[in-house]
C-alpha positions, 0 to 999 in steps of 0.5 A, a space after each residue: 435107899 443106898 446101893 453099893 457097887 462091887 467097886 464100892 461106889 454108892 448111889 442113893 435113891 429117894 423114892 417119892 410115891 406121891 409124885 411117882 418119882 425117884 431122886 438119884 445121886 449117882 456116884 460122881 454126878 449131880 442129882 437127877 429126878 426121874 418119873 416112874 415108867 412102865 416096867 414088866 418087872 421091878 420098878 423103872 424110872 425114866 425120862 427117855 434118856 436116863 433110866 433107873 431100874 430096881 429089881 430084887 434089891 439091885 439098882 442100875 442106872 443108865 444114860 442111853 445105852 451106857 450102864 453107869 452104875 449097878 449095885 445092891 441095896 446096902 444092908 446093915 449087918 447086925 452087931 
């Protein structure tokens, strides 16, 4: 999936349900693979330091308490 922030930054997320992981490519950073974590709502992936949370088409990526990225799923507009 591709997420786009209000600033036009892009984060890509590839979900692997067989491994319960997500492979993220945050803007300006190297790829990171995170395992699925417990979540009350939405899908949450975390290694205890870095976290990606997806809920209702919005994705957010955190390192510790710092929000690095927040964006919405890119949807193609029909021509």
